[in-house]
N, C-alpha and C positions, 0 to 999 in steps of 0.2 A: 287328671293332671299328672304329668310326669314328675318324678322325684328330682330333686336338685342334687348335683354332685357334692361330695364332701367339701371340696375346695370352694365351690360356689356358695354353699351354705355358710362357710367360714367368712367369705367376702361379705355376704349379706348381714352376718352378725356384726362384722366390723362396721358396716353401713349403719345399722341400727344404733350401735354404740356411739358413733360420731353424731348421728342425729339427736340422740338423747342428750349428749353434752351441750347441744344448743337449744335444748328444751323442745325439740320436735318429737311428735309421736309416730310419724310415718316415715318409711324409707322414701328416698327420692333420688333423682339422677345425680344431683350435686354431691350428695354424701356417698353414693355408690362410686362415683369417679374418684373422690378423695380417698376412699378406702382402697380402691384398686391401685391407684398410683403409689400410695404409701407402701402397700404390700409388694408391688413390683420393684420399687427402689430398694427395699430390704432384700429381696431375692437377688437383685443385681449385686448387692454388697456381700452376698454370701450367706444370707440367712436361710434357715431350714424350717419347714412347716410340717407338723405332724399330719395335717389334713392332706398333704401331698406325698406321704411316705410310701404309698403303694406305687407300682409302676404306672398305673393309669393316672393316679393323682399327679405324679411327677411330670408325666407327659402333658397333662392339662396345664400345669403350672408353666412349663416351658412354652407351650403354644400360646398361652395368655401373654407371656412376656414378649414373645416374638410378634404376636399380633399387634399389641399396643405399641411396641417400638416401631413397627413398620408403618402404622398409620400416623403416629405422632400427633401433630396438631390438627390433622384432618379430622380426627375423631371428635375433638372438642368443637371444631368449626361446624361440623354437621349438626351436632346437638344444639349449638347456639342458634343456628339458622331456624331450626324447628321451633325452639323456644320463642324466638322473635315473632314467628307467625302466630303462635298461640297467644302471646301477649297482645298482638295486633287485633285478634278476634275477640278480645275482651275476657279471656279465661285465665287471667294472670293469677288469680287466687288458687287455682288448682293445676297450673301448668306443669310444674315439675313432677308432681305425683301422677298426673295424667300421662305425661311422656314416659315415665318409668313403667307405668302399667302397660302401655302399648308395647314397649320393647320387651317386657317380661313375657307377655303373652306370645308375641311373635317368636321369641327365642324358643319357647316351648313348642310352638307349632313347627318350626324348622327342625327341631330335634326329632320330632315325631316323623316328619317326612324322610329324614335321613336314617331312620331305623334305630335311633339311639334310645337307650333305656333311661338315661339321665340327661338333665339339662346342665350344660357346663358353662363356664365363664366365657370362653371364646365365642360361643354361640351368640351371647348377648352383644358382644362387640361387633361380630360379623353382621348381625341384623341391623345395627345402627348404620353401618357403612353401606350395606347392600340395598336397604329399603329405599325406594324412590321417595323423595321429599313430597312429591305430589300425592302419593298414596297416603302418607301420614297426615297431610293436611286434610284429605278427604275423610279420614278416620276421625279427626278432631271435630270437623264440622258436623259429623253425623251423631256425635254424642253430646250435643250441647245440653240436653236435658238430663244427662246422667248425674247421679249424686256426687257430691264433692268427695274426693278420696281422702282428704285430710280429716274428715269427720270420724274416720275409723282408723284402727291401728294398721290396716293394710289396704289393699285395693278392694273396693266394694264389689259385691257379687254383681250388682247391677252394671257397674262400670265394666267389669270383666266380660259380662254377657254381651254388652254393647260392642265392645272391641271385637269379641269373637264373631259376632254377627256381621259386622262391617268387613272384617278381613275375609270371612267366608264368602261374602258377596264378591269381593275382589277376586278371590281365587276362582269362583265360578265364572266370572267375566273372562279370566285368562284362559279357561278351558274351552271357551266358546270361540276361540280364534280360528282363522282360516287354516286349511290343511298345510299351506305353504309355511305359515307361521308355526304350525304344530311341528313341522319338520325341523324348523330352525330352533325350536325351543330347547332341545337337548344341549345346544351349544351355549345356552345361557347358563352361567355358573353363579351359584350363590356366593356371598362374601367369603365364607370360610373356605370353600373349595378354591376360590380364586387366590385367597391368601396362602393357603397351603402350597398350591402350585408355584406361586410367586416366590415364596421362601426357598423352595427347592431349587428353582431356577437361579435364584440369587446366589445360593451356595455353589451351585455348579458353575455359574459364570465367574464368580470370584476365584474358585479353584483353578479354572481354566486360564484365567488371566495371570494369576500368580505363577503358574507353571511356565509362562512365556515371558512375562514382563519382570525384569530383574531390577531390584533396588527402588521400586516405586510402590511399596506395599500400601502406604497411606493414600497415594493417588488412586490406586485400584479400589481400595475400600471406599474412598470418597465417591468415586464414579459409580460403583455398584449401589451404594446407599442412595445417592442422588437419583439414579435411574429408577430404582424400584419405589422410591417415595413418589416420584412423578407418575409412575405406572399405577400405583394405588390411588393416587389423587385423581387420575384420569378415570379410574373405575367408579369413583364416587361422584365425579363432577358431571353434572347434567349440562349438556350443550357447550362444553369447553371448546375454545377455538385456538388457543395458543398451541405451539408445538408440544408434543408429548414430554420432551425434556430438552433442555438447552445447557450446554457446557462450554466453558472456556478453559482450555488447557494452556497454561503459561509456564515458562521456565526456560532453562538453557537449551540450545539446540542439541539434537542428537541424544536425548535422554529417554525417548520412547513415547512421545506424545502422539505422533502419527501411528506408531505401531500399536499403541493401546487402542486407538479408534478402530483399526483394522481387526485386531483380535476380538474386540468387543462385538463387532458386527458378526464375526464368525461364530462366537460363542452364543449369541442371541439368535443366530440363524436368520438374520435379516439382510435384505439387499443393501449393498454398500456402494457409495460413490464418493470419490475424493476429488475435490476441486482445488487445484493449485492456484492460489490467488495471485501469484506472480504473472499468470496468464490473463488476469483481469485487471490490469493496471491502466488501461486506456480509457478515454472518455466514454466511448460507446460500448464498453465491456458488458454493461447491464443488459444490452439486447441479446448478447450471446446466452446469458443465463435465463432471461425471461421472454425471449423471442422478440421478433421484429414484425412490424405491421406488414400485411400482405401487399400494401401499395409499393413497398420497396422491392427492388430486384434482389433475387437470391434470398428472400426472406424465408424464415423457417422457425419452427417451434424452439423454445428455449431448452437448453440442455438440462437445466435445473428443473424447470416446471415440467418438462417432458418426462424426466425420470421419476419425479414424485407422483405425477398423474398415473403412471403405470405401476408404481410401487409406493402406495400411500404410507405403509408401515415400513420404514427404512431407516438407515443410518447415513447421515450426510456429514462429510468432513470438509470444512473450509480451512485449508492449510495455509498458515502464515497470513492471516487476515490483514495484518498491517500493510501488506503490499498491494491490497486492492484499491481501486479508485474510489473516490468519495461517492460517486453515483452508485457503485455496487454496495457500499455501506448503507446507503439509503434503502436499498432493496431489503437488506437484512433487518433494518428497523421495522419495516412493514411485516416481515415474516414473524419476527419476535413479538410484535404488538398484536397483530390480528390473526396470525397463524394461517395466512393465505397470501397468494400472489397471483395476479392476473397474467396469463400468457398473452402477449400482444399478437401473436400469430393466430392462435385458436380463439382468442377473445373469451376464454373461459377462466373462471376462478379455480385455482388449484389449492386444495387444502393441505396444510402442513401439520394438522392437529395430531396425526399419528407418527410424525417423523421425529427422530432423535437427531438433534443438530449439535455438532461439535465444531467449535472454532479452536484453532491453535495459533499461538504467537510466540515469537522469540523476543518481542519487545520487553521493556522493563529491565534492561541490562544492568541498571544500577543495583537491582536486587540480587543478581546471581553472578556478577563478574568476578567476585572473589571465590575461587573454588574451595577455599577452606571453610566457608560458611556451611554448617551442617544441615539443619532441618529447614528447608525452604517451605515445606508443607505446613509448617506451623504459622506461617505469616497470615495475618488477618486478611480477609477479602478486601477490606477497605484499603489496606496498605498496597496490595497488589494492583488494584484498580487505579490508585493514585499514581503509582509508578508508571503505569501504562499511559495515563492521561498526560503525564509530564514528558514522555518520550517524544522526540521530534524527528522528523525526516531530515537527515543530514544534508540533503540537497536543497530542499525548499524551506526548511525551518518550520513547516506546518506540523501540527500535532498528528501523530500516527493514529491516535484513537480520539475522535471527537467526543465531547461530553455526552452527546446523545447516545452513542453506542455503549459508553461506559455505564450510563445509568441503566441500560437494559441488562448488561452483564451483572449488575449489582443484584438484580432479582433472580438471577440464575445460579448455576453451580460453577464456582471458580475453583479450579483444581491446579495447585502449584506443584510442579514437578521438582524433585531434588536433583542435585548433581549425582551422577552415578559414582559409587565408590569403586576403589581399585578392585575389590573382590568381585563386584558385579561385572565390571569390564573384563576382568580376567575370565570369568565364567562365560561371557559372550565370546571372547576370543577362542576359548577351548571348544565351545559348541560349534563355531564356524569351522575350526580345523577338523573337528570330529565329523561334521557333515561331508567335508571334502575327502577325508580318508575313507569313509564308508562308501562314498560314490566311486572313488578310485579303485577300491577293492572289488566292488561289484562289477565294474566295467573291464578291469584288466586282470584281476586275480592277484594283484600285488598288494601286500599289506604295507601300509605306511604308519609307522609308530612315531608319534610326535610327543616329546616330553613336555611336562608342565612348564619347564623353564623356558621353552620356546614361546609359549603364550605370554609369559612374563616379559620376555625380550620384545615381543611385538607391541605389548601394551606400553612399555617404557619408551619404545621408539616413537610413539605418538606424543610423548611428553605429558606434562601435567594437566593440559587442557583437553585430553582425549575425551571423545564421546562414543556412544555406541555405534553410530554410523561409521565413524573413522576407524574404529577398531575392527568392525566387521569387514570393511573394505581392505584394510591392511592384511588381515588374516587370509582373506581369499586371494589377494594379489600375491602374498608371500608364497602360499601353497602352489599356485599356478606357475609363478616365476621360477621357483626353485626346482619344481618337478620338470619344467621345460628345460632348464639348464642341465639337469642331470640326464634327461633323456636325449638331449642334443649331444652330450659327450658320449653317451652309450651308442648313439647312432654312428658315431665316427670310429667306434671300436669294433673291429671285425669279429673279435672273439665273443662279444656280448650278444651276437646274433640278433641285433635290433631290439634287445631288451627281453627277448623271449625267455632267457634264463632267470631273469630277475624275479625274486620271490618276496624280498623284504627290503624296505627302506627305513632306516632309523634317522630321525631328525632330532638333534640335541644341541646344547651350547657347550662351549669350551672356554672356561673362565680362568684357566691357569695363566698366571702372569698378568692378569688384569689388575688395575688399581684396586686397593682394598675396598674403597667405598662403592665401587661398581660390583665387585664380586659378591659383596654382602647383600646386594639387592636380590640375589637369587637364592640365598640361604636363610636370610632373616637374622634376627637377633636371638642369641641363646645365652643363658635362659632369659625369656621375656619376664618383665616385672609387671605384676598385677596388684592393683589396690582393691581389697575387699572391705567394703563398708558394711559391717554386720556386727552382731553381738551374740554372746552365748553359744549355744550348740551350733547354730548356723555358721558362725565364724569359724569354730573349731573344725566342723565338717568340711567347709570350703578349703581351709588350709591343708587338711589331710588329703583331700581328693586331688589337690593340685600340686602333687609332690614334685613334678618335673618342672615347675615354674617357680619363680621367685615371688612369693606372696607377702604382701604387707597388709596387715589388718588394722583397721581403725574403727573405733566405736563412737567417736565424736567428730564434729566438723573441723575443729581446730587441728586435731592430729592428722586428719585426712588432708587438709590443706598443706600442712608441713611436708607430708610424704610426697604430695604432688609437686611441691617446690623443689625438694631435695633429690627425688628419684626420677629416673627416666621411665615413667609408667607407660605401659603399652595400652592397657584397657582398664576400665573401672567397673567393678561389680557392686551394685548397691541394693541392699535390702531396705525398702522404704518403711518397713515395720520396725526398724531399729530406733530405739529411744522414743517410743510413742508417748506423747506428753500428757494425754488426757486419761492415762491410767488403764486403758483397755483398748479393744479393737472395735469400738462402737462407731464405725464409720460406714457410709453408704457406698463409697467408691474409693479404691486404693489411691487414686490421685488426690483425694481430699484428706488424706491422713495428715494430722498435725504431728510431725515427728522430726527427730534429728536426721533420720534417713532421708526424708522428703526434702528438708532444707539443703542437705548436702547434694542431693540429686540435682536440684535447681542450680546450685553453684557449679557443679561439674559440667552441666550442659551449657551453661551460659559463659563460664569463665575459663575453664582449663582446656577446652577443645580436645578432650580425650574421648575415644569411643566408649560409650557408657551403656551398660546392660543392666536390666533388672535381675536381681538374684532372689529366687524363691526356694522355699524348702521342698515344696511338692509341686508337681505339674498341675495346672488348673487353679493355683492360688490367685492368679491374675487372669481375669476373663478376657475374651477377645476385645470387647468394648473398652475395657480398662487399658489394655495394651495400646489400642489405637490412640487413646488420649495421650499416653506417654510417648508414643511414636511421633505424634505431631510436635512434641517438644524436642525430639532428637534422640530418644532411646532407640537402640538398635534392635535388640531382641530380649526375650525372657529366657534366662538360663536357670534350670531347676536342678537342685542337688539330687533329686530322685532319678534324674536321667542317667542311665548307665554310661552314656557317652559324654558325661559332663566335662571331664578333663579334656577330651579331644575337641569338644566344641569351644572351650575356652582357649585352647591352643590355636585352633583355627582362627578365632577372633584376634589373637595376638599377631598371627601371620598376616591377617587382613589389615590390621592396624599398621604393621610395618610397611606393607605394600602401599597403603594409603599415605603414609609418611613420605615414602619415596616419590609418590605422585605429586604431593603437595610441594616437596622440595623442588622437583622439576618445574612445577607451575610457578613457584616463587622466582626461580632463577631463569625461567624461560629457556629451559634446556631440553634436549631430547637425547635418547640413547642411540648411538649409531653402531653398526657392526658390519663385518664382512662375512661372506659365506664361502665354504669350500665343499666340493663334492668328491667322493672317492667310491671305488667299487672293489669288491674282493676279487681274488685271483680266479675263483670259479664263476664269477660274474652273477652269482645268485644273491649277493648281499651288497647293498649300497648304503652310504652314509652321507648325510648332509650336516655340516657343523657350522655353527655361528661362532665367530671369534673376533678378536681385536675390537673389544667394546670400548667406546669412548663417549664422553658427555660433550655435546656440542650445543652452542647457543642457537636458539631458534628465535631470531629477532625479526621484528617488523622492518620493512624496507624504510619506513619513515625514521627509524632510529639508527640507521646505518652509519651516519656521519660521526656520531659521538662514541660509538662502542668499538673497543679494540677486541678483535677476536682472530682466531686462525693465524694466518701469516702476518697480519698487522699487529698481533699482540706481542709485546716485547718478550724476548727470551732471556733478558738480563736477570741475574739473581743477585741477592745481597752479597754473595761471595765475590761477585764481579765488581762490586762497588768498593773502591779504595777509600779508606778513612770513614769518617762519620760513624764510628762504632756505636756511640750512644744513640744516634738516630736509628740505626739499623735494629738495635735491641728493642727500642720502643715500638717501631713499626712492626716487628715480628710478633709482638704481643697482640697488636690490633689485628693482624692477619689471623692469628689463632682464634681470636674472638669472632671474627666474621665467619670462620668455618663452622663454629658451633655457638651461635649467639644464645640459644636456649640453655645450653649447658652452663655458660657463664652467668646468665641471669638467674639460673637456679641456685648458684652459689652466692647470690646477692651482689653481683658486680653491676655497677651502673652502666647503662648502654652508652658507649662513647659517641660523640658527635663528629670528632675529627681532629686532625693534627695540622698545625701550621709550621711549615719549614721556612726559616728566614736566615739570611746571611749574605755575604758578598756575592757578586755575580760569579758564575763559573765554579762554584764550590760543589756542585753535584746534586743540587736539589731535584732537578728534573730526572737525573739519573736514579736517584732514590725512588722517585715515583715510578719510573719504568721498572725498577727492580721489584717494587711492591706489586706491580701488575703481573710480572713474571712469576713471583712467588705465590701469589694468591690464586685460588681456584674460583674466584667470584668474578662477576661481571665488572669490567673496568671501563669507565667512561672518562673522556678527556674534554677539556674546554680551556679556552684562554679568556682572561678577564676582558680583553677588548672586544670580544664577540658579543658582549651584552650592551655595548654602546651603540645604540641605534639612532637612525635619523629622526624618527617620529616619536612623539611622546607616547609612552605606554608600551612600546615594543620591547624595550629593555627588560622591564619586570616580567613581561609575558614570556620572554625567552628564558629567564631564570626559572619561572614556574614550570615551563615545559621541560627543561633539562632535569629538574628534580623529579618531575612526574615520570620521566623515562627511567631515572635511576631507581625509583621505588618500584617501577614495573618489573625491573630485572633484579630486585633486591634478593639476598644481600649483595651489595655492590659498593664499589669504590668510585667516587667522583673526584677526579684530579683537576683542579683549577690552577693553571699556571699564570703567573703575573697577575695575581688577584688584586694587586695594588691599583690596577686600572679602574676598578669599581669600588675600592675600599680605602681610598685615601681619607685621612682625617677630615671630618665634616666642617672644620673651621677654615678650610682652604678656599681659594678663589673659585675652584670648579666644583664646589660641594653641591650646588643646586643641580648641576648637570647629572651627577651620579647618585644623588640622594635616593631617588625612587628605586633605582636598581639595587643599591645597597640595602634598602629597607626590605625589598623582596627577598634578597639573599638571607638577611637576618631572620625573616619570618620562616623561611624554609628550614633553616638550621635549627630553629626552636623546636620544630617537629611535633606540633600538637596533635597532628593526625597521622603519625607514623606508627607502625607496628614494630615493637622492640624486637620481635623474633625475626623481622626482615629489615635489618638496619641498612641505612645509607651512610657510608663513612666518607666524610669530606676531607680530602688531602689537598692543601693549598700551598703554593710557593710564592715567595716575594723576595725582592732585594731591599725592601724598605726596612727601616728600624721599627721597633715596637715601643720605644720610649719617646720622651719629648726632647731628646738631645739634638734632634735634627728635624728639619721641616719635612723631610721625606719619611713620614711615619704613617702607619695604618690606623684606621678608626678603632678606638678602644672597645666599642661595643662589639665589633666583629672579632677582635682578638679574644674577648672574654668567651665567645661561643666555642672556641676550640679547647678541647680537654688538655692538649699538650702543645706548647710552643717550643720547637726544637731549633736551636741555633746550629747551623751547619757551617763550621769554620773552615778556613783555608787549610790545606794539607800540611803536615809537618814533613821533616826531611825523610823519615822512614817511609811515609806514604808516597811521597814523590818518587823515591827510589824504586818502590815496588811498581809504581805506574810505569816508569821508564823501563824497568826490567821486563814487565809484561809486554810492553809495546815492542821491545826488541825481539821477544820470542814469537811474535805473531807474523813477522815479516822475514822471509828467507834472504832478502837482499840487504839485511842489516848486519853490519860487522862492527860492533861497538865493544869496547873494553869495559870491564867493571869499574876501572878507575875513572873513565870518562863519565860514566853514568853517575857514579858517586859524586863527582865534582859538580855536575849539572844539578843534581839533587841538592847539594849543599848551597849552591849559588842561587837557587830559584826560590829562596824565601820570599813569601808574599805573592807568589804566582799560584794560580789555581790549576787544577788538573786539566781544565779546558785550555788554559794557556799552554801547558806542556804538550797537550795533544796537538795544538796548532804548530808548535815548534817542531814536533816530530813529523807532522805532515809536510812542513816546509822542507825539512831535510830529505824526506822521501821524494818530493817533487824535484828537488835539485839533483838527486841521484838518478832519477829517471831521465832527466834532461841530458845528463852526461853519460848515460848508459853505464853507470857504475853502481856502487853500493853506498849505504850510509856508513860513513866512518866517523872516528872521533872528531876529526877536523870539520867534516861537513855538519855534524850535529852542533859543534861549537859555533860554527858560522851561523847556523840557523838560530841558535839561542841568542847570539849577540845581535843579529839583525832584528829579531823579534823584540828584544828588550831595549835596544839602543838605536835602531834604524840602520840604514845602509852605511857602509864604510866610506870615509872621506880620504882624499889624497892629500898628503903633506910632504914638504921638502925633507931632505935627509937631516938638515940642521934642526928642523922642528921635531922630527921623530927622535933625534938624539936628546933634545931638551925634555921631550915628553918621557922618554925612557928613564932619564935620570930623576925626573920628578916622581914618576910612579915607583921607581926603585927606592927613593927616599921614604915614601909611604910604607913600602913593604919592609924596609929595614927597621924602621921605628916600630912597626907592628910586631915584628919578630922580637924586638927588644922588650916589648911589653908582655911577652909570654904567649904570643899567638902567631901561628903560621897562617898567612893570608890564604884564602881559598882560590883567588884568581887575580892576576894582574895582566892588563893589556894596554897596548899603546895605539891600538886602532881607533881612529877618531870616528865617532858616531853621534849624531844629534848635536847637542850643545856641549859635549865634552871631547877632549882630545885623547883621553884614555882614562882608566880608573883602576883602583885596587879594591877588591871586595873582601870584606872580613869573612872569616869562617863562621859557621853556624852560631847565631846568637839567640835563635828563637826559643830555645829551651831555658835560657838564662834569664832569671827574673831580678836578681839583686846584684848591684855593682858596688865595689869598695871605692874609697877616695883615690887610692893608688891606681886602680883600674881606669877610673875616669880621667886622671891626669895622663895616663898612658895613651888613652884615646885622643886627648888633646895634642900630645906630642906626635902621635901618628898622623893626625889631621894636618899638622904643621910640617910634617916630614918632607913633603914635596917642595915647599918653599925653602926649607933648610937645605935640601940637596942642591937646589938651584943657587942658593947663596954660597954654598961651599964650592960648587963647580964654576960659577960665573961671576963671583965677587959682586961688583957693583951692578952688573947686568942681571943679577939673580932675582930682582923684584919684577915679576910679570903679572898679567891679569889671570894667568892660569890657576892661581891659588885662591881666587875669589870664593869659590864654593867651599874650599878647605877652611878658609878663614871664618866663613859663616858657621860651619859645623863646629869648629873649635870654640867660637864665641858662644854658641848656644849651649854647649856642654858646660863651659865655665860659668855661664849665667845661672844655670840650674843648680850647679854646685853651691853658688853663693846665695841665691835667693830662695831656692826650693828645697835643697837637701841639707842645709845647715852644716856645710863642710868647710866654712871659712871662719877662722878665728876672729877676724876683725868685725864681720857682720853678725856673728853668733848663730844661735839655733832658730831664731824666729823666721818664719816663712813670710816673704813679702808678697802682698797682693799686687795686682796690676796697677792699681792707683798709687800704692806706695812706691812701686818701681818707677813710675813716672816722676814722682816727687823727688826721689833719691837718685835719679838717673845720672847726674854728673859724678856723684861719688861712686856709684856702681860702675860706671864706665872706667873711672880711674883704677878701680880694683881689678876689673877685667883685663885691662891692659897690663897691669902688673903680673897677673897670672899667666897671660899669654906670652909676655916677653920672657918670663922665666922659662916657660915650656919651650919656646923657640930656641933660647940659648942652650938648653939641655939637648935639644934635637941637633943643633948645629955641631955641638961638641961630640955627640955620639957619631954623627956621620963622618966627621973629620977623623975620628978614631977608626972607623970601619970603612974608609974610602975604598979599599980594595974590594970589599964585598959589594959596595955600591956599584963600582965599575963592572964587576962580574954580572950583577943583575941587569944593568943597562945593556951590556953586550948581548946577553941571552935574549933580552926583549927585542933588541934590534934584529936579531937573527930569526926569532920565532914569532914575533908580534905579540905573543901572549905566553904566560907561564901558569901552570896549574900548581896546586898546593904541594904535590909530590916533587915537582921540579924545583919549586922554590926552596923546599926543605933541603934538598940535596945541595943547593948552592950555599945555603946558610951553614950547613954542617961541614963544608969542605975546609 
């Protein structure tokens, strides 16, 4: 008998100890397996064994671990199958010991054959997997009379002799085979040899794939593991018919699914065939794959069955399976279930039992449509398959994946691919550019030096949704287009001699003068901020080693969360051994550690969306298997303090994070980087340069979103500085613009994410202008809509339009959504048309609540209305909507200064305008109550008049436009009527001056319902009036009648004073009833009801006040008759007088 290795002896001693714990005397398979698994788990957790201290022992330990890991459940299943047979034959009382005895002997026999001096543990496992089940059954049946093993402390001599005899007979039978079989015998490998070779090939394949496939480490590991588990299963499986291995590669397009299949076939050195399923979408596509019957014309063998018949051991790729016709899917069901397919042309069954089948799909968009989602590889198989089952064909509405095919995938290997990071895409772009430069140098002898910044520009030019295929295509197209343009220019240059002198071409970017946010995309953030979650010496060493970075150390989860909230952290380094709670490191797997570090790692990966790395003290502290477990959760890499390049690797991680942040920003905003290029060549024509410059961010929108988004030439160029007035509104909106530019920064400072602002006020006050200015000021997507566009003909269309608009806004977030005339859908719901708009308003309220919005990608709603917000009028908005807005800003009519600025700006914009400052000041003073929109129309009216007369805008033409706009077209009156009107208006002006005020304007031109009028100077800033001032106003109002009474005696009473009398009566009434300015009525304010009850007395008192005022007015005019006549004469001459002209007459 051969001796057992020290480690096997140790395993058997553990076996005996476990058996003894259960009161058993003999070793058996159950306890051997239990001991073996326990020791292997300890080894995986980092335990060390004295029995494996020698190099040979360590190698045996590693081989045992790899062997058991590779077989997995197959080892247990094989043993259980044999045990079931033994029980069925009636040997249950001795089955486990009998089985253990057989394998122990066979392991010794194999060791001898292989020239080994010791029996080791892998030999036992290899025998279990390599020995045909039929041979073991034969052995069992042949020793029915053997003594029961459990009667002794070990395997009985009789039992051992019987086993030896039976196996010897079997070996003799094998040697008696035919010569042909004898020649084939060397090709048959025992379990250990096959295992050893398989492990070596697995490592080689994994390394080869990782060198070519970027950013999909977990997918590569899952594929390699799945393939070789299937390979080993096939080695132990007797008569298996299903395909050797089946995989479903799912995930976003352009992330390497097809490329991984191609590289895998190359690494495994297997024949490869790719089937593009878009070519098999027709009803009869199955006949192309599996052949057509010979009765049909042009029938032939199937391309699939024909290829597999010639290459049984191969790799088959069915690309984008969701595009295949249902009949083709049914063919796949047969292949996956039975491992065979009949070729209709040859009428032969073709076996797929040795084929590796890979399906790829871009379906399940709901899983990966958000590019900010980190680890897709960690998604459970069930989640992936459910998303595929729910995905529908947009044209037919039918499921892309019937339940039947999903159930088959459930028993296979589902590999979910991640989004490629910016670093991975950058590496791909550099690799493609490098291939082109090397090829160009080899073919022409000209060196092309492309800077890394160019690769960055190409990557950002693809936007935030770039994939590997797009980046490769852009890199190749860029190289060829730019070189072509350069060579074309050289060809036109006689001194360049067709490019023969050209030795070097440098390609670089030129960012001088570019906006800061664009220039920073090429240089990164400095210094980057890093969060280190560690304690003790690890924390101190990490901070010391990262001297060029801004390092924040945290030893507990709460502190780390605060740092993440307050600082702009680029990457997170986490030592999961920080704060181990059970008092030591008695864990089997690093992922199972109960620690503060593990809790924070879970938080960082799920909540803060920062690139997270494992931090270890020494390389190797985390095994490959442990890292893959963490990688599935989203961990990027393992960074070890013992690594000499530790600081450089962390710095590179920060640069990668910054690039990834730029990509995510472009993805959120649906933007791409655009640029121009310029070529130049040196005087000696030996050196050329290609520069990229004029970088800009442009919106990359879908055509379906075109109608609502303002961009390019359609985006307003108005700025807040162009908006006159509304200073408070501009200040508030400026704050919200700053928030939208950096929402994360404001959220980090604890600022609540705003929902929107409601602008309300009279028509024409500049609400829409403010919105246009906000669009011009902000660098975010600006969408516009009008309230009435949501009022649809059919039920349900209005709410659907609201949801669609908000979906578009979120798609391009951060964004501003401006809804003009929101009152069309937001009237108070107690009105008559409430039912018509209620469902639309409800949809709007739901969207503004934002339960499913991302605060880092806000949608800011800016709405405008002419309606009131309170209950003072029936024209008011729904209170529920009003509450949704963070700020309600009243946009008031402009004051005099703002009106004057508007008129002055308008004058400066037109070369045909010739207006004096006095005229502008007078119009500004007289336009109280007009909006800037009104003034704009007045100015346009004056311009049109000047164009018609081929003249310029003068003071008189602007005056005429103002009067026409406010009063209507002029009317013709007789000279006698004009004289009466002139005296009437002169009376007003004279009494106004007597009250201490120079009128702003007086005219005798009849317009609308008046024959002329006098306008007071600016009163808009005055809030309080004295009793004397109000009495002066009454006298001024009665001044027209007083003048007519003085000039025409008994004929002085006319209807022209009706408006004046009404104004004087109103002022007097308020003095008596509202202001407490009458001694007889006292201080009490009279209500409307009291006014009606006391009306006769009030009327008598009003007449007394008015009569007294009229008498004073008549007396004053009689005293100043000469001035009155002078004013009347001037009005007859000029038709109107401005304040400066009036003042000159008064002061003569």
